[in-house]
C-alpha positions, 0 to 999 in steps of 0.5 A, a space after each residue: 506394468 513396471 512401477 518405476 517409482 518405489 513407494 519410498 520415492 513416492 513418499 519423498 516426492 509427496 513430502 517435498 511437494 507438500 513442503 513446497 506447497 507450504 512454503 508457497 502459502 507461507 510466502 503468500 500470507 507474508 506478501 499480503 497486506 493486512 488490515 492493520 497495515 492498511 489502518 496505519 497507512 490510512 492514518 498517515 495519509 489522513 494525517 498528512 491531508 489534514 495538514 494540507 487542509 490547515 494549509 488551505 491546499 487539499 488536492 482532489 486527487 488525494 481525496 479520490 485516492 483516500 476514497 478508493 483505499 477506503 472501498 478496497 479495504 471494505 472489500 478486504 483487498 488490503 494490498 490495494 488499499 495499502 497502496 492507495 493510502 500510500 499514494 494519498 499520503 504522497 499526494 498529501 505531502 506533495 500538496 504540503 510542499 506546494 503550499 509551503 514553498 509558494 508561500 515563500 517563493 513570491 519573495 524571490 520574484 523581482 518587482 519591475 
C-alpha cells in the first residue's frame, strides 16, 4: 500500500484540524450568554416592570416573560434566559409608553 500523505503533511493536517477546532470552541464560548449577562438583562427588565407597576400598567405577558427567563436561567440556558429577559424589558417599556401616552392623549379628544 502506498502512503499518499507523508508524516510531515499528516502533522500539518492534524495541527490545522486542532487549530480550527479551538477556534470553533472559542467562538461558541464567546457567543454563549453568561450568568452575569442574564442577571444584568433581568435587572433591567425588573426595573422597567417596577416602573410600569408604579404607573399601574403592568402587562401579564411581561410577568410571563420574566418567569420564563428565570426558569431558563435555573436550567443554565442563559442564551434563552437573556433573550426572554430582554423581551420582558421591551414589553415593560411598551407598557410604560402606553401609560404615559394615554395619560396625555385624553386632552386631545374633542368634546362634542
